PyMOL Python script that loads the backbone (N, CA, C, O; Angstrom):
from pymol import cmd

cmd.read_pdbstr("""\
ATOM      1  N   MET A   1      63.446 148.404  84.835  1.00  0.00           N
ATOM      2  CA  MET A   1      64.525 147.949  85.708  1.00  0.00           C
ATOM      3  C   MET A   1      64.751 146.467  85.440  1.00  0.00           C
ATOM      4  O   MET A   1      63.794 145.698  85.347  1.00  0.00           O
ATOM      5  N   LYS A   2      65.992 146.069  85.317  1.00  0.00           N
ATOM      6  CA  LYS A   2      66.324 144.666  85.077  1.00  0.00           C
ATOM      7  C   LYS A   2      65.933 143.832  86.294  1.00  0.00           C
ATOM      8  O   LYS A   2      65.965 144.334  87.418  1.00  0.00           O
ATOM      9  N   PRO A   3      65.561 142.555  86.088  1.00  0.00           N
ATOM     10  CA  PRO A   3      65.195 141.697  87.215  1.00  0.00           C
ATOM     11  C   PRO A   3      66.298 141.576  88.258  1.00  0.00           C
ATOM     12  O   PRO A   3      66.017 141.544  89.456  1.00  0.00           O
ATOM     13  N   VAL A   4      67.546 141.510  87.816  1.00  0.00           N
ATOM     14  CA  VAL A   4      68.657 141.386  88.769  1.00  0.00           C
ATOM     15  C   VAL A   4      68.770 142.655  89.599  1.00  0.00           C
ATOM     16  O   VAL A   4      69.027 142.594  90.801  1.00  0.00           O
ATOM     17  N   SER A   5      68.578 143.808  88.959  1.00  0.00           N
ATOM     18  CA  SER A   5      68.642 145.079  89.678  1.00  0.00           C
ATOM     19  C   SER A   5      67.518 145.167  90.699  1.00  0.00           C
ATOM     20  O   SER A   5      67.729 145.643  91.814  1.00  0.00           O
ATOM     21  N   ALA A   6      66.325 144.712  90.328  1.00  0.00           N
ATOM     22  CA  ALA A   6      65.198 144.731  91.255  1.00  0.00           C
ATOM     23  C   ALA A   6      65.477 143.817  92.443  1.00  0.00           C
ATOM     24  O   ALA A   6      65.163 144.162  93.582  1.00  0.00           O
ATOM     25  N   LEU A   7      66.064 142.659  92.181  1.00  0.00           N
ATOM     26  CA  LEU A   7      66.412 141.732  93.254  1.00  0.00           C
ATOM     27  C   LEU A   7      67.456 142.349  94.175  1.00  0.00           C
ATOM     28  O   LEU A   7      67.359 142.227  95.396  1.00  0.00           O
ATOM     29  N   PHE A   8      68.454 143.012  93.598  1.00  0.00           N
ATOM     30  CA  PHE A   8      69.485 143.677  94.396  1.00  0.00           C
ATOM     31  C   PHE A   8      68.864 144.762  95.270  1.00  0.00           C
ATOM     32  O   PHE A   8      69.192 144.871  96.452  1.00  0.00           O
ATOM     33  N   MET A   9      67.978 145.556  94.700  1.00  0.00           N
ATOM     34  CA  MET A   9      67.336 146.631  95.465  1.00  0.00           C
ATOM     35  C   MET A   9      66.486 146.052  96.600  1.00  0.00           C
ATOM     36  O   MET A   9      66.451 146.616  97.694  1.00  0.00           O
ATOM     37  N   ALA A  10      65.804 144.934  96.348  1.00  0.00           N
ATOM     38  CA  ALA A  10      65.002 144.300  97.393  1.00  0.00           C
ATOM     39  C   ALA A  10      65.891 143.801  98.526  1.00  0.00           C
ATOM     40  O   ALA A  10      65.545 143.943  99.699  1.00  0.00           O
ATOM     41  N   ALA A  11      67.035 143.219  98.177  1.00  0.00           N
ATOM     42  CA  ALA A  11      67.967 142.742  99.202  1.00  0.00           C
ATOM     43  C   ALA A  11      68.543 143.907  99.992  1.00  0.00           C
ATOM     44  O   ALA A  11      68.704 143.811 101.209  1.00  0.00           O
ATOM     45  N   LEU A  12      68.853 144.999  99.317  1.00  0.00           N
ATOM     46  CA  LEU A  12      69.372 146.184  99.993  1.00  0.00           C
ATOM     47  C   LEU A  12      68.333 146.763 100.941  1.00  0.00           C
ATOM     48  O   LEU A  12      68.662 147.166 102.057  1.00  0.00           O
ATOM     49  N   LEU A  13      67.095 146.805 100.504  1.00  0.00           N
ATOM     50  CA  LEU A  13      66.012 147.299 101.356  1.00  0.00           C
ATOM     51  C   LEU A  13      65.832 146.401 102.573  1.00  0.00           C
ATOM     52  O   LEU A  13      65.647 146.895 103.684  1.00  0.00           O
ATOM     53  N   ALA A  14      65.884 145.085 102.374  1.00  0.00           N
ATOM     54  CA  ALA A  14      65.744 144.149 103.497  1.00  0.00           C
ATOM     55  C   ALA A  14      66.882 144.324 104.493  1.00  0.00           C
ATOM     56  O   ALA A  14      66.661 144.266 105.703  1.00  0.00           O
ATOM     57  N   ALA A  15      68.091 144.536 103.998  1.00  0.00           N
ATOM     58  CA  ALA A  15      69.233 144.742 104.891  1.00  0.00           C
ATOM     59  C   ALA A  15      69.092 146.045 105.667  1.00  0.00           C
ATOM     60  O   ALA A  15      69.482 146.121 106.832  1.00  0.00           O
ATOM     61  N   THR A  16      68.541 147.061 105.031  1.00  0.00           N
ATOM     62  CA  THR A  16      68.345 148.349 105.698  1.00  0.00           C
ATOM     63  C   THR A  16      67.284 148.239 106.784  1.00  0.00           C
ATOM     64  O   THR A  16      67.425 148.821 107.859  1.00  0.00           O
ATOM     65  N   ILE A  17      66.227 147.495 106.502  1.00  0.00           N
ATOM     66  CA  ILE A  17      65.133 147.353 107.470  1.00  0.00           C
ATOM     67  C   ILE A  17      65.586 146.599 108.710  1.00  0.00           C
ATOM     68  O   ILE A  17      65.148 146.919 109.815  1.00  0.00           O
ATOM     69  N   THR A  18      66.454 145.605 108.552  1.00  0.00           N
ATOM     70  CA  THR A  18      66.894 144.819 109.708  1.00  0.00           C
ATOM     71  C   THR A  18      67.915 145.566 110.553  1.00  0.00           C
ATOM     72  O   THR A  18      68.276 145.098 111.633  1.00  0.00           O
ATOM     73  N   HIS A  19      68.386 146.711 110.089  1.00  0.00           N
ATOM     74  CA  HIS A  19      69.324 147.561 110.833  1.00  0.00           C
ATOM     75  C   HIS A  19      70.596 146.820 111.227  1.00  0.00           C
ATOM     76  O   HIS A  19      71.122 147.034 112.319  1.00  0.00           O
ATOM     77  N   GLY A  20      71.089 145.964 110.361  1.00  0.00           N
ATOM     78  CA  GLY A  20      72.375 145.321 110.606  1.00  0.00           C
ATOM     79  C   GLY A  20      72.343 144.239 111.665  1.00  0.00           C
ATOM     80  O   GLY A  20      73.353 144.013 112.331  1.00  0.00           O
ATOM     81  N   GLU A  21      71.214 143.558 111.845  1.00  0.00           N
ATOM     82  CA  GLU A  21      71.179 142.454 112.804  1.00  0.00           C
ATOM     83  C   GLU A  21      72.222 141.423 112.410  1.00  0.00           C
ATOM     84  O   GLU A  21      72.396 141.136 111.226  1.00  0.00           O
ATOM     85  N   GLY A  22      72.906 140.873 113.376  1.00  0.00           N
ATOM     86  CA  GLY A  22      73.936 139.883 113.108  1.00  0.00           C
ATOM     87  C   GLY A  22      75.322 140.499 113.006  1.00  0.00           C
ATOM     88  O   GLY A  22      76.293 139.784 112.753  1.00  0.00           O
ATOM     89  N   LEU A  23      75.437 141.802 113.195  1.00  0.00           N
ATOM     90  CA  LEU A  23      76.733 142.462 113.137  1.00  0.00           C
ATOM     91  C   LEU A  23      77.175 142.897 114.532  1.00  0.00           C
ATOM     92  O   LEU A  23      77.821 143.934 114.684  1.00  0.00           O
ATOM     93  N   ASP A  24      76.825 142.103 115.555  1.00  0.00           N
ATOM     94  CA  ASP A  24      77.124 142.470 116.937  1.00  0.00           C
ATOM     95  C   ASP A  24      78.614 142.652 117.183  1.00  0.00           C
ATOM     96  O   ASP A  24      79.002 143.547 117.935  1.00  0.00           O
ATOM     97  N   THR A  25      79.455 141.833 116.575  1.00  0.00           N
ATOM     98  CA  THR A  25      80.888 141.955 116.836  1.00  0.00           C
ATOM     99  C   THR A  25      81.422 143.293 116.349  1.00  0.00           C
ATOM    100  O   THR A  25      82.308 143.871 116.979  1.00  0.00           O
ATOM    101  N   MET A  26      80.901 143.785 115.252  1.00  0.00           N
ATOM    102  CA  MET A  26      81.364 145.076 114.756  1.00  0.00           C
ATOM    103  C   MET A  26      80.833 146.211 115.631  1.00  0.00           C
ATOM    104  O   MET A  26      81.518 147.217 115.813  1.00  0.00           O
ATOM    105  N   GLN A  27      79.629 146.064 116.171  1.00  0.00           N
ATOM    106  CA  GLN A  27      79.063 147.103 117.021  1.00  0.00           C
ATOM    107  C   GLN A  27      79.767 147.148 118.371  1.00  0.00           C
ATOM    108  O   GLN A  27      79.762 148.190 119.027  1.00  0.00           O
ATOM    109  N   ASN A  28      80.369 146.048 118.800  1.00  0.00           N
ATOM    110  CA  ASN A  28      81.087 146.010 120.071  1.00  0.00           C
ATOM    111  C   ASN A  28      82.513 146.530 119.932  1.00  0.00           C
ATOM    112  O   ASN A  28      83.268 146.511 120.903  1.00  0.00           O
ATOM    113  N   GLY A  29      82.894 146.990 118.756  1.00  0.00           N
ATOM    114  CA  GLY A  29      84.217 147.549 118.551  1.00  0.00           C
ATOM    115  C   GLY A  29      85.279 146.533 118.182  1.00  0.00           C
ATOM    116  O   GLY A  29      86.452 146.890 118.073  1.00  0.00           O
ATOM    117  N   GLU A  30      84.905 145.279 117.986  1.00  0.00           N
ATOM    118  CA  GLU A  30      85.880 144.265 117.602  1.00  0.00           C
ATOM    119  C   GLU A  30      86.071 144.282 116.084  1.00  0.00           C
ATOM    120  O   GLU A  30      85.127 144.519 115.330  1.00  0.00           O
ATOM    121  N   ASN A  31      87.283 144.033 115.661  1.00  0.00           N
ATOM    122  CA  ASN A  31      87.559 143.934 114.231  1.00  0.00           C
ATOM    123  C   ASN A  31      87.265 142.533 113.739  1.00  0.00           C
ATOM    124  O   ASN A  31      87.537 141.553 114.432  1.00  0.00           O
ATOM    125  N   VAL A  32      86.716 142.442 112.559  1.00  0.00           N
ATOM    126  CA  VAL A  32      86.453 141.158 111.925  1.00  0.00           C
ATOM    127  C   VAL A  32      87.299 141.099 110.662  1.00  0.00           C
ATOM    128  O   VAL A  32      87.179 141.962 109.793  1.00  0.00           O
ATOM    129  N   THR A  33      88.151 140.091 110.556  1.00  0.00           N
ATOM    130  CA  THR A  33      89.002 139.923 109.387  1.00  0.00           C
ATOM    131  C   THR A  33      88.455 138.789 108.538  1.00  0.00           C
ATOM    132  O   THR A  33      88.255 137.676 109.024  1.00  0.00           O
ATOM    133  N   VAL A  34      88.217 139.077 107.281  1.00  0.00           N
ATOM    134  CA  VAL A  34      87.709 138.078 106.347  1.00  0.00           C
ATOM    135  C   VAL A  34      88.786 137.848 105.300  1.00  0.00           C
ATOM    136  O   VAL A  34      89.278 138.796 104.689  1.00  0.00           O
ATOM    137  N   LYS A  35      89.151 136.586 105.093  1.00  0.00           N
ATOM    138  CA  LYS A  35      90.168 136.226 104.103  1.00  0.00           C
ATOM    139  C   LYS A  35      89.575 135.207 103.133  1.00  0.00           C
ATOM    140  O   LYS A  35      89.709 134.001 103.338  1.00  0.00           O
ATOM    141  N   PRO A  36      88.915 135.692 102.070  1.00  0.00           N
ATOM    142  CA  PRO A  36      88.331 134.749 101.114  1.00  0.00           C
ATOM    143  C   PRO A  36      89.417 133.987 100.363  1.00  0.00           C
ATOM    144  O   PRO A  36      90.476 134.533 100.054  1.00  0.00           O
ATOM    145  N   ARG A  37      89.140 132.725 100.075  1.00  0.00           N
ATOM    146  CA  ARG A  37      90.086 131.901  99.328  1.00  0.00           C
ATOM    147  C   ARG A  37      89.892 132.122  97.835  1.00  0.00           C
ATOM    148  O   ARG A  37      88.769 132.319  97.371  1.00  0.00           O
ATOM    149  N   ASP A  38      90.973 132.089  97.095  1.00  0.00           N
ATOM    150  CA  ASP A  38      90.909 132.196  95.642  1.00  0.00           C
ATOM    151  C   ASP A  38      90.593 130.820  95.080  1.00  0.00           C
ATOM    152  O   ASP A  38      91.398 129.896  95.196  1.00  0.00           O
ATOM    153  N   THR A  39      89.425 130.686  94.474  1.00  0.00           N
ATOM    154  CA  THR A  39      89.025 129.404  93.896  1.00  0.00           C
ATOM    155  C   THR A  39      89.437 129.288  92.435  1.00  0.00           C
ATOM    156  O   THR A  39      89.336 128.215  91.839  1.00  0.00           O
ATOM    157  N   GLY A  40      89.899 130.385  91.863  1.00  0.00           N
ATOM    158  CA  GLY A  40      90.260 130.373  90.456  1.00  0.00           C
ATOM    159  C   GLY A  40      89.073 130.556  89.527  1.00  0.00           C
ATOM    160  O   GLY A  40      89.251 130.665  88.314  1.00  0.00           O
ATOM    161  N   ALA A  41      87.865 130.592  90.076  1.00  0.00           N
ATOM    162  CA  ALA A  41      86.662 130.760  89.264  1.00  0.00           C
ATOM    163  C   ALA A  41      86.413 132.246  89.003  1.00  0.00           C
ATOM    164  O   ALA A  41      86.729 133.096  89.835  1.00  0.00           O
ATOM    165  N   ALA A  42      85.849 132.539  87.850  1.00  0.00           N
ATOM    166  CA  ALA A  42      85.511 133.926  87.525  1.00  0.00           C
ATOM    167  C   ALA A  42      84.306 134.354  88.349  1.00  0.00           C
ATOM    168  O   ALA A  42      83.372 133.578  88.550  1.00  0.00           O
ATOM    169  N   LEU A  43      84.333 135.580  88.818  1.00  0.00           N
ATOM    170  CA  LEU A  43      83.191 136.121  89.536  1.00  0.00           C
ATOM    171  C   LEU A  43      82.143 136.562  88.527  1.00  0.00           C
ATOM    172  O   LEU A  43      82.465 137.206  87.528  1.00  0.00           O
ATOM    173  N   ILE A  44      80.903 136.218  88.789  1.00  0.00           N
ATOM    174  CA  ILE A  44      79.816 136.644  87.922  1.00  0.00           C
ATOM    175  C   ILE A  44      79.489 138.087  88.275  1.00  0.00           C
ATOM    176  O   ILE A  44      79.431 138.437  89.454  1.00  0.00           O
ATOM    177  N   ASN A  45      79.279 138.910  87.291  1.00  0.00           N
ATOM    178  CA  ASN A  45      79.005 140.326  87.483  1.00  0.00           C
ATOM    179  C   ASN A  45      77.521 140.563  87.208  1.00  0.00           C
ATOM    180  O   ASN A  45      77.155 140.849  86.068  1.00  0.00           O
ATOM    181  N   PRO A  46      76.646 140.450  88.229  1.00  0.00           N
ATOM    182  CA  PRO A  46      75.197 140.492  88.005  1.00  0.00           C
ATOM    183  C   PRO A  46      74.735 141.797  87.367  1.00  0.00           C
ATOM    184  O   PRO A  46      75.152 142.884  87.769  1.00  0.00           O
ATOM    185  N   GLY A  47      73.877 141.670  86.378  1.00  0.00           N
ATOM    186  CA  GLY A  47      73.307 142.835  85.725  1.00  0.00           C
ATOM    187  C   GLY A  47      74.254 143.524  84.760  1.00  0.00           C
ATOM    188  O   GLY A  47      73.839 144.422  84.027  1.00  0.00           O
ATOM    189  N   MET A  48      75.522 143.122  84.743  1.00  0.00           N
ATOM    190  CA  MET A  48      76.510 143.775  83.888  1.00  0.00           C
ATOM    191  C   MET A  48      77.171 142.765  82.953  1.00  0.00           C
ATOM    192  O   MET A  48      77.319 143.033  81.760  1.00  0.00           O
ATOM    193  N   GLY A  49      77.562 141.627  83.472  1.00  0.00           N
ATOM    194  CA  GLY A  49      78.274 140.640  82.671  1.00  0.00           C
ATOM    195  C   GLY A  49      79.728 141.023  82.498  1.00  0.00           C
ATOM    196  O   GLY A  49      80.221 141.941  83.153  1.00  0.00           O
ATOM    197  N   TRP A  50      80.402 140.325  81.625  1.00  0.00           N
ATOM    198  CA  TRP A  50      81.797 140.600  81.300  1.00  0.00           C
ATOM    199  C   TRP A  50      81.880 140.917  79.821  1.00  0.00           C
ATOM    200  O   TRP A  50      81.067 140.430  79.035  1.00  0.00           O
ATOM    201  N   THR A  51      82.836 141.712  79.439  1.00  0.00           N
ATOM    202  CA  THR A  51      83.051 142.053  78.037  1.00  0.00           C
ATOM    203  C   THR A  51      84.496 141.765  77.673  1.00  0.00           C
ATOM    204  O   THR A  51      85.418 142.141  78.397  1.00  0.00           O
ATOM    205  N   MET A  52      84.683 141.101  76.556  1.00  0.00           N
ATOM    206  CA  MET A  52      86.038 140.880  76.050  1.00  0.00           C
ATOM    207  C   MET A  52      86.270 141.882  74.930  1.00  0.00           C
ATOM    208  O   MET A  52      85.534 141.891  73.943  1.00  0.00           O
ATOM    209  N   HIS A  53      87.269 142.710  75.072  1.00  0.00           N
ATOM    210  CA  HIS A  53      87.619 143.680  74.032  1.00  0.00           C
ATOM    211  C   HIS A  53      88.834 143.149  73.295  1.00  0.00           C
ATOM    212  O   HIS A  53      89.911 142.997  73.872  1.00  0.00           O
ATOM    213  N   PHE A  54      88.650 142.871  72.022  1.00  0.00           N
ATOM    214  CA  PHE A  54      89.768 142.343  71.243  1.00  0.00           C
ATOM    215  C   PHE A  54      90.762 143.456  70.966  1.00  0.00           C
ATOM    216  O   PHE A  54      90.375 144.620  70.866  1.00  0.00           O
ATOM    217  N   TYR A  55      92.021 143.121  70.842  1.00  0.00           N
ATOM    218  CA  TYR A  55      93.105 144.083  70.802  1.00  0.00           C
ATOM    219  C   TYR A  55      93.570 144.478  69.409  1.00  0.00           C
ATOM    220  O   TYR A  55      94.687 144.977  69.270  1.00  0.00           O
ATOM    221  N   SER A  56      92.773 144.278  68.385  1.00  0.00           N
ATOM    222  CA  SER A  56      93.211 144.613  67.032  1.00  0.00           C
ATOM    223  C   SER A  56      92.046 145.163  66.219  1.00  0.00           C
ATOM    224  O   SER A  56      90.900 144.758  66.419  1.00  0.00           O
ATOM    225  N   ASN A  57      92.333 146.077  65.311  1.00  0.00           N
ATOM    226  CA  ASN A  57      91.319 146.594  64.388  1.00  0.00           C
ATOM    227  C   ASN A  57      91.323 145.852  63.054  1.00  0.00           C
ATOM    228  O   ASN A  57      90.529 146.173  62.170  1.00  0.00           O
ATOM    229  N   VAL A  58      92.192 144.879  62.898  1.00  0.00           N
ATOM    230  CA  VAL A  58      92.329 144.170  61.626  1.00  0.00           C
ATOM    231  C   VAL A  58      91.569 142.847  61.710  1.00  0.00           C
ATOM    232  O   VAL A  58      91.926 141.984  62.512  1.00  0.00           O
ATOM    233  N   PRO A  59      90.514 142.672  60.884  1.00  0.00           N
ATOM    234  CA  PRO A  59      89.691 141.455  60.980  1.00  0.00           C
ATOM    235  C   PRO A  59      90.470 140.158  60.830  1.00  0.00           C
ATOM    236  O   PRO A  59      90.141 139.173  61.491  1.00  0.00           O
ATOM    237  N   ARG A  60      91.502 140.125  59.974  1.00  0.00           N
ATOM    238  CA  ARG A  60      92.235 138.866  59.789  1.00  0.00           C
ATOM    239  C   ARG A  60      93.024 138.471  61.042  1.00  0.00           C
ATOM    240  O   ARG A  60      93.448 137.322  61.162  1.00  0.00           O
ATOM    241  N   ASN A  61      93.222 139.391  61.961  1.00  0.00           N
ATOM    242  CA  ASN A  61      93.924 139.069  63.204  1.00  0.00           C
ATOM    243  C   ASN A  61      93.016 138.431  64.255  1.00  0.00           C
ATOM    244  O   ASN A  61      93.506 137.841  65.218  1.00  0.00           O
ATOM    245  N   TYR A  62      91.709 138.543  64.079  1.00  0.00           N
ATOM    246  CA  TYR A  62      90.801 137.991  65.080  1.00  0.00           C
ATOM    247  C   TYR A  62      91.001 136.491  65.191  1.00  0.00           C
ATOM    248  O   TYR A  62      90.837 135.762  64.213  1.00  0.00           O
ATOM    249  N   GLY A  63      91.348 136.038  66.359  1.00  0.00           N
ATOM    250  CA  GLY A  63      91.552 134.624  66.614  1.00  0.00           C
ATOM    251  C   GLY A  63      92.948 134.124  66.299  1.00  0.00           C
ATOM    252  O   GLY A  63      93.315 133.034  66.738  1.00  0.00           O
ATOM    253  N   SER A  64      93.742 134.885  65.552  1.00  0.00           N
ATOM    254  CA  SER A  64      95.052 134.388  65.143  1.00  0.00           C
ATOM    255  C   SER A  64      96.079 134.436  66.268  1.00  0.00           C
ATOM    256  O   SER A  64      97.047 133.676  66.244  1.00  0.00           O
ATOM    257  N   LYS A  65      95.892 135.306  67.245  1.00  0.00           N
ATOM    258  CA  LYS A  65      96.880 135.459  68.308  1.00  0.00           C
ATOM    259  C   LYS A  65      96.297 135.142  69.681  1.00  0.00           C
ATOM    260  O   LYS A  65      96.859 135.529  70.705  1.00  0.00           O
ATOM    261  N   LEU A  66      95.182 134.443  69.698  1.00  0.00           N
ATOM    262  CA  LEU A  66      94.546 134.134  70.971  1.00  0.00           C
ATOM    263  C   LEU A  66      95.177 132.912  71.615  1.00  0.00           C
ATOM    264  O   LEU A  66      95.436 131.904  70.959  1.00  0.00           O
ATOM    265  N   ALA A  67      95.417 133.025  72.907  1.00  0.00           N
ATOM    266  CA  ALA A  67      95.844 131.856  73.676  1.00  0.00           C
ATOM    267  C   ALA A  67      94.602 131.003  73.950  1.00  0.00           C
ATOM    268  O   ALA A  67      93.486 131.512  73.848  1.00  0.00           O
ATOM    269  N   PRO A  68      94.763 129.727  74.292  1.00  0.00           N
ATOM    270  CA  PRO A  68      93.602 128.860  74.513  1.00  0.00           C
ATOM    271  C   PRO A  68      92.616 129.400  75.547  1.00  0.00           C
ATOM    272  O   PRO A  68      91.415 129.157  75.432  1.00  0.00           O
ATOM    273  N   PHE A  69      93.099 130.126  76.553  1.00  0.00           N
ATOM    274  CA  PHE A  69      92.204 130.616  77.597  1.00  0.00           C
ATOM    275  C   PHE A  69      91.513 131.923  77.207  1.00  0.00           C
ATOM    276  O   PHE A  69      90.731 132.452  77.998  1.00  0.00           O
ATOM    277  N   ASP A  70      91.775 132.455  76.021  1.00  0.00           N
ATOM    278  CA  ASP A  70      91.172 133.710  75.577  1.00  0.00           C
ATOM    279  C   ASP A  70      89.850 133.519  74.847  1.00  0.00           C
ATOM    280  O   ASP A  70      89.289 134.494  74.346  1.00  0.00           O
ATOM    281  N   THR A  71      89.344 132.318  74.771  1.00  0.00           N
ATOM    282  CA  THR A  71      88.125 132.093  74.006  1.00  0.00           C
ATOM    283  C   THR A  71      86.888 132.227  74.876  1.00  0.00           C
ATOM    284  O   THR A  71      86.952 132.108  76.100  1.00  0.00           O
ATOM    285  N   LEU A  72      85.765 132.477  74.224  1.00  0.00           N
ATOM    286  CA  LEU A  72      84.492 132.654  74.923  1.00  0.00           C
ATOM    287  C   LEU A  72      84.113 131.416  75.728  1.00  0.00           C
ATOM    288  O   LEU A  72      83.579 131.538  76.830  1.00  0.00           O
ATOM    289  N   LYS A  73      84.382 130.228  75.194  1.00  0.00           N
ATOM    290  CA  LYS A  73      84.022 128.994  75.889  1.00  0.00           C
ATOM    291  C   LYS A  73      84.765 128.844  77.216  1.00  0.00           C
ATOM    292  O   LYS A  73      84.246 128.235  78.152  1.00  0.00           O
ATOM    293  N   ASP A  74      85.965 129.391  77.302  1.00  0.00           N
ATOM    294  CA  ASP A  74      86.802 129.177  78.472  1.00  0.00           C
ATOM    295  C   ASP A  74      86.768 130.314  79.489  1.00  0.00           C
ATOM    296  O   ASP A  74      87.592 130.329  80.404  1.00  0.00           O
ATOM    297  N   PHE A  75      85.845 131.267  79.362  1.00  0.00           N
ATOM    298  CA  PHE A  75      85.754 132.359  80.332  1.00  0.00           C
ATOM    299  C   PHE A  75      84.343 132.392  80.893  1.00  0.00           C
ATOM    300  O   PHE A  75      83.460 132.994  80.282  1.00  0.00           O
ATOM    301  N   PRO A  76      84.103 131.757  82.048  1.00  0.00           N
ATOM    302  CA  PRO A  76      82.756 131.700  82.619  1.00  0.00           C
ATOM    303  C   PRO A  76      82.216 133.099  82.900  1.00  0.00           C
ATOM    304  O   PRO A  76      82.928 133.961  83.416  1.00  0.00           O
ATOM    305  N   GLY A  77      80.969 133.308  82.559  1.00  0.00           N
ATOM    306  CA  GLY A  77      80.333 134.580  82.840  1.00  0.00           C
ATOM    307  C   GLY A  77      80.478 135.605  81.738  1.00  0.00           C
ATOM    308  O   GLY A  77      79.867 136.671  81.815  1.00  0.00           O
ATOM    309  N   LEU A  78      81.279 135.318  80.700  1.00  0.00           N
ATOM    310  CA  LEU A  78      81.441 136.271  79.605  1.00  0.00           C
ATOM    311  C   LEU A  78      80.149 136.325  78.811  1.00  0.00           C
ATOM    312  O   LEU A  78      79.675 135.303  78.315  1.00  0.00           O
ATOM    313  N   SER A  79      79.581 137.511  78.692  1.00  0.00           N
ATOM    314  CA  SER A  79      78.286 137.634  78.040  1.00  0.00           C
ATOM    315  C   SER A  79      78.329 138.494  76.781  1.00  0.00           C
ATOM    316  O   SER A  79      77.372 138.488  76.008  1.00  0.00           O
ATOM    317  N   THR A  80      79.405 139.226  76.557  1.00  0.00           N
ATOM    318  CA  THR A  80      79.484 140.139  75.424  1.00  0.00           C
ATOM    319  C   THR A  80      80.886 140.097  74.832  1.00  0.00           C
ATOM    320  O   THR A  80      81.876 140.048  75.562  1.00  0.00           O
ATOM    321  N   VAL A  81      80.962 140.118  73.524  1.00  0.00           N
ATOM    322  CA  VAL A  81      82.251 140.257  72.849  1.00  0.00           C
ATOM    323  C   VAL A  81      82.182 141.526  72.017  1.00  0.00           C
ATOM    324  O   VAL A  81      81.269 141.694  71.209  1.00  0.00           O
ATOM    325  N   TYR A  82      83.138 142.414  72.212  1.00  0.00           N
ATOM    326  CA  TYR A  82      83.181 143.694  71.506  1.00  0.00           C
ATOM    327  C   TYR A  82      84.259 143.618  70.439  1.00  0.00           C
ATOM    328  O   TYR A  82      85.440 143.477  70.756  1.00  0.00           O
ATOM    329  N   LEU A  83      83.861 143.712  69.179  1.00  0.00           N
ATOM    330  CA  LEU A  83      84.808 143.698  68.069  1.00  0.00           C
ATOM    331  C   LEU A  83      84.841 145.097  67.467  1.00  0.00           C
ATOM    332  O   LEU A  83      83.818 145.595  66.997  1.00  0.00           O
ATOM    333  N   ARG A  84      85.987 145.721  67.478  1.00  0.00           N
ATOM    334  CA  ARG A  84      86.128 147.086  66.961  1.00  0.00           C
ATOM    335  C   ARG A  84      86.632 147.004  65.525  1.00  0.00           C
ATOM    336  O   ARG A  84      87.826 146.826  65.284  1.00  0.00           O
ATOM    337  N   LEU A  85      85.712 147.134  64.576  1.00  0.00           N
ATOM    338  CA  LEU A  85      86.051 147.022  63.160  1.00  0.00           C
ATOM    339  C   LEU A  85      85.890 148.366  62.465  1.00  0.00           C
ATOM    340  O   LEU A  85      84.937 149.094  62.744  1.00  0.00           O
ATOM    341  N   PRO A  86      86.807 148.707  61.564  1.00  0.00           N
ATOM    342  CA  PRO A  86      86.614 149.905  60.748  1.00  0.00           C
ATOM    343  C   PRO A  86      85.412 149.712  59.816  1.00  0.00           C
ATOM    344  O   PRO A  86      85.195 148.612  59.308  1.00  0.00           O
ATOM    345  N   TRP A  87      84.646 150.757  59.592  1.00  0.00           N
ATOM    346  CA  TRP A  87      83.453 150.670  58.754  1.00  0.00           C
ATOM    347  C   TRP A  87      83.812 150.210  57.338  1.00  0.00           C
ATOM    348  O   TRP A  87      83.005 149.546  56.689  1.00  0.00           O
ATOM    349  N   ALA A  88      84.999 150.549  56.853  1.00  0.00           N
ATOM    350  CA  ALA A  88      85.412 150.166  55.501  1.00  0.00           C
ATOM    351  C   ALA A  88      85.454 148.649  55.319  1.00  0.00           C
ATOM    352  O   ALA A  88      85.300 148.166  54.197  1.00  0.00           O
ATOM    353  N   TYR A  89      85.656 147.901  56.377  1.00  0.00           N
ATOM    354  CA  TYR A  89      85.636 146.439  56.279  1.00  0.00           C
ATOM    355  C   TYR A  89      84.212 145.913  56.172  1.00  0.00           C
ATOM    356  O   TYR A  89      83.977 144.877  55.550  1.00  0.00           O
ATOM    357  N   LEU A  90      83.272 146.613  56.768  1.00  0.00           N
ATOM    358  CA  LEU A  90      81.881 146.176  56.733  1.00  0.00           C
ATOM    359  C   LEU A  90      81.186 146.608  55.447  1.00  0.00           C
ATOM    360  O   LEU A  90      80.314 145.904  54.937  1.00  0.00           O
ATOM    361  N   GLU A  91      81.579 147.786  54.920  1.00  0.00           N
ATOM    362  CA  GLU A  91      81.010 148.291  53.673  1.00  0.00           C
ATOM    363  C   GLU A  91      82.164 148.774  52.787  1.00  0.00           C
ATOM    364  O   GLU A  91      82.487 149.962  52.791  1.00  0.00           O
ATOM    365  N   PRO A  92      82.795 147.853  52.021  1.00  0.00           N
ATOM    366  CA  PRO A  92      83.968 148.220  51.223  1.00  0.00           C
ATOM    367  C   PRO A  92      83.657 149.240  50.123  1.00  0.00           C
ATOM    368  O   PRO A  92      84.521 150.025  49.731  1.00  0.00           O
ATOM    369  N   GLU A  93      82.410 149.218  49.630  1.00  0.00           N
ATOM    370  CA  GLU A  93      81.998 150.174  48.598  1.00  0.00           C
ATOM    371  C   GLU A  93      80.778 150.928  49.087  1.00  0.00           C
ATOM    372  O   GLU A  93      79.967 150.393  49.842  1.00  0.00           O
ATOM    373  N   GLU A  94      80.654 152.159  48.660  1.00  0.00           N
ATOM    374  CA  GLU A  94      79.498 152.975  49.027  1.00  0.00           C
ATOM    375  C   GLU A  94      78.217 152.293  48.556  1.00  0.00           C
ATOM    376  O   GLU A  94      78.126 151.851  47.411  1.00  0.00           O
ATOM    377  N   GLY A  95      77.228 152.209  49.447  1.00  0.00           N
ATOM    378  CA  GLY A  95      75.917 151.655  49.095  1.00  0.00           C
ATOM    379  C   GLY A  95      75.883 150.201  49.297  1.00  0.00           C
ATOM    380  O   GLY A  95      74.856 149.567  49.050  1.00  0.00           O
TER     381      GLY A  95
END
""", "prot")
cmd.dss("prot")
cmd.show_as("cartoon", "prot")
cmd.util.cbc("prot")
cmd.orient("prot")
């Protein structure tokens, strides 16, 4: 089990044991409205990360049509880049 997953499970177990202490307003039948503000920051996806899937199968196109904000440096939390290449580009000749 990944450390982040173990931490999540421990937090879930702790929340279950406390039986929802601190949620008195919801138990009294009152509605609670939460309106989070958009900070413009990327949300970190614990235990999963983010993946950028490039939109072309042609190696010479990689990077040629990217806007400045499409790069790995400019996307916080991006942990994986998936490049879909045809095998013929990786091994042009048999063997």
